N, C-alpha and C positions, 0 to 999 in steps of 0.2 A: 799645278804639281809642285810640291815642295822641292826646292833646289839645294837644301842643305846637304853637304857631303859628309861622309863618314871620316872622322878624325882618326889618326893613327895613335896608338899608345906609345909611351917612351920605349917599350921593349916589344918588338914585333915578332920575335922568335921564342920558341919554348926552350926547355933545358937541353933538348937534343939538337938545337940549331935549326929546326924546321919552322916554317911560317905558322904562327898561331892561328887558331880557329875560334869561332864562337857559334853556338847554337841558339835558336830562338824558339819560344813557345807562344803562340797567339791564341787567346781565348776570345770567342765570338759566337754569334748565333745568326739566324736569318737565312742560312743556306743549309742544304742537306749535306750529309757526309759524302754522298756520291758526287754531288756537284762540286764540292770542295776538292775532292780527290781529282776530278777531271780538270779543274783549273790548274792544279799543280802539274799534272801530266802535260797539259797543253803548253805551259810556260817552260818547263824544264825537262820534258821527255819522261821516260820511265814507264813501267808497267804497273797498272792498278791491280791490287789483290785485296779482295774483301776477306778480312780475317773473321769477322762476326757482324752482327747487326749494328754493333757499336764501334767498330774499328776497321779502318782501311789502311793498307800500306801502299805507297807508291815507290816501287823499287827501281834501282839503277837509273835514277835521274842524273842530270849533269853534276849534281852535288853529292849524290848518295841516296839513301833511303829516307823519305818523309813518312810521317804517319798522320792520319786524321782520325780523331776519336772523340767519343763523348767523354767529357772530363769527370767521370764518376766511376771510381774503381769497382764499386759494388756491381755495376752492370757490365763493365768491360771484362772483368774476371769471372763474370757469371756467379758471383757469390750468393745471389738470390736463390739459386737452384737448391742447395741443401736446406735453406730456410723454408722454402715452399714444400720440400719433401717432408719436413717435420710435421707439417699440417695436412699431409696426405695428398699433395699436388706434385706430380712428377711431370715436369715440362717435356721430357723426352717421350712421354706417352701420348702427347697431344698431336693430332694430325697437322694442325696449323701452327706449328711452333714459331715460325717467322712472324706470324700475325701478332702473337703474344709479345714477342720481343719488340716488335714495332710499337705496340701500345705502351710498353714500359719505357721505350726511348722517348716517345712523344710526351709522356708525363714528366720524365726527368729533364728533358731539354727546355722545359719552361722555367726551371730553376737553376740548372747547371749548364755551362757553355760547352760548345764543341771546342776542340783544341787542335791546332796544327803544330806538329813538332818537326823542326827541320833537322837535318844532319849537321854535323860541325862544318861550318863554311869558312874558308880561308879569309883572313882580314881583307885581302886585296880584291875579293869577289863579293863582299857582303852587299854592295850596292845593288846587285842583281835581285836581292830579296824585295826591294821597293816595288818591283814589277808585280809581285804577289799582292802586296798591300793595295796597290792601285787597282788591280783586277778585282779583288774582293770588294773594294769600295764601289766599283762600277756595278757589281752584281748585287749591291744593296745589303752586304753583310753588316751586321749590327755589332758595335763594340760598346765600350764603357759608357759613352755619353748618350746611347740610344734610350736608356731607361734608368730611372733612379735605382732600380733593383739589380742592374747589371754591374756587379763588382768585378768586372773582367780585367785581367792583368796581362801584361807582356812580361815574359820571363826571358832574361838574357843569360847565357851560360858561357862566359869568356874563359878560354883555357888559361890556366895559371902559368906564370913564367918560371916558377921554382917551387920545389916541395920543401924548401928550408923554412923552418918555423918563423925565423926572422922576417922573411918576405911575406909569409901569410899574415903574420901579426900586423905588419906595417900596412898591408892592404885593408885589413879590418879596421885598424885605427883611422886610416884615411876615410873609410866609408862612414864611420860613426861621426866623424867631424863634419862631414858634408851632408849627412842625412837630413837635417832640418831644412837646410838651404835647398836641397833637391826637391823635397816635398813641396816647398813653396814654389820653386821655379817651374816644376813640372805640373803644378795644379792638380795634385793627386785627388781624384774624385771622392766626394763624401761617401759614396757607397762602398768604396774600398777602405776608407779610413774608419768606417763603422764596423767593418769585419775584423776578425782576429788574424787575417792572413799576413798582414804586414806590420804587426805590432813592433813598436820601437824596442830597442834593447833597454833593459833596466839601467837607470842612472848609475847604480853602484857597480854594475858590470862595466859600463863605459869608463868610469873612473879607474877601475882596476886595470883595464888593458891600456889606458892612456898613460899610466904611471911608468916613467922610464925605467924603474926598478923591476918592472914585470917582464921577466925574460924566461918564459916557461919552455920546457921541452914539449914534444908533441903530445904525449899522454896527459900532461898537466894542462895543456892548452885545451884539449878535448874535454877533460874532466871539468874544468872551470866553466866551459861553455854551457854544459848541462847543469852544473851546480846553481847557475843563476836563472834557471827556468827557460833557457833558450830551446827552441824547437825548430821545426821546419817553417813555422809561421813567423819568420823574421824577414825584413826587407832584403837582407843579405843572408841567405840560408847556407850554413856551412856543412850541413849533414852529408850531402853527396860527396863533398871533398874529404870529409873525415872518413867516410866509408871507403874511399879510394886509398887513403893514406894508412889507415889501420882499421880494417873492417871488423876484425875480431873484438877489439877493444871498444869500438863505437857501438857495436850491437848490444853491449852491456847496458847502454843507456836508452835504447830504443824499445818501444812497446808497440810499434806499428811497422808495416811492410811497404810504405810508400816511397822509401828512399833507395835509390840505386847509386852505385859507386861511379864517380866520374871525376877526372882531374880538372874540374872547372869550379868557378864561382857560380852560385845560383842567385842571381840578382832578380828579385821578385817585385820590386816597388812600382814600376811604371804602369800607367793606364794602358789599355789596348784600344785606343780611340780611332780605330782604322776607318770609321765612317766620317771622320772629320777631315776635310780637305787639307788643312794646314798641318795635320799630324803626320809624323814620319818616324821610321825606325832610326834614321840617322840622328834625329834630335835626342832620342832616348839613349842611344849608344854613346853620344858625345857627352852626356852627363856622366855616364859610367867612366869615360876616359878621364874626367877630372879626378876621379878616385885614383886611377893608376898614376896620374901625374903627381898627385900629392904623395902617394906612397913612394914614388921614386925620388922625391925631394926630401932627403933626411933632415936637412936644416929646418925647412918650413914645417915638416911633420912634428919635429920635436918642439918647436916654438908654439905651434897651434895647440898641441896636446897640453902643454903647460898652461897656456892661456885659458883653455877650456876648464881645467881643474880649478884654476884661480877664480875665474869669473863665476863659475857655478857655485863655489863656496861663498862668494861675496853677495850673490843675488838672492834676495828674498822673493821678489816678483820680477817678471819680465826677462828672465834669463834667455828664453828661446829667441825672442825678438832681437835682443842684443847680439846673440850668437849668429843668427842669420845675417844680420848686418855686417858683422865682422867677416864671415865667410864670403859674403857678396863682394867685399873689398878684395879678398884674396883672389876670387874668381876673375874679377876685372883686371887686377894687376898681373895675374898669370897669363891672361889672354892677351 
């Protein structure tokens, strides 16, 4: 069992002075939704409620409400029903509706994962989630490394420390500075790198936000994010946060309904290699903590931002390798 512990961020309370929380989303396959729900209930208590063939809730656990679902909105929200009706098939009229839904789920689960979504968990209690990882591993759940085709991810949703744009921008700056180093250190699987889910930010956008003269208000910050082609498919997805801060304005730039508002970062980069004995939540969380530490160090953040812009402008080839080496030295010195 991996012994790495969860590091604490520089700021452990939110703007209201309460202990910060973080939620997790695990993508995997190899177990049924019912078995997955039972594992959660066995570990943390709660009552299992089947919402549909594709979704279960585990309510009133020690941490709040979990959900287990097929990670395909088309099936979860039953958006296939009006499509089938258009060609003369009304699911509601079939005697064995559950059998049809089961067949749809079996077909979908070969290409899309199941997903466990945790409630927000206080920082001081996050280590309890490692029990879930260990139990899923014992039950032969399959994660990112189980197949070349499994581009499964772990999403971490740390609560923000402040709604001030300066704080938000500094965290984004810290992330883009560390992104290449994290991708290498975490050995992001090729199956994930080949998908569009964790596309890097465009270099021009990175240079814009790293410029110390860039001091936008919230709406300018949101507008620029979309102006450079950013979407939910970024390793640090800001859409849920923008929806929380200014839902009306953010919706002007959205043409899909997958984004819900919440006062958190949506960190999507890590593998979900829960089948690997040496893999742990703590190791992925601790890479995120480096982002928060850099964001909290205004002097280092300013210096590294300036170095990034300078080095990128001077490098014809090999910029990324040089930058990863520089950030490696920062990580070692900070530790």
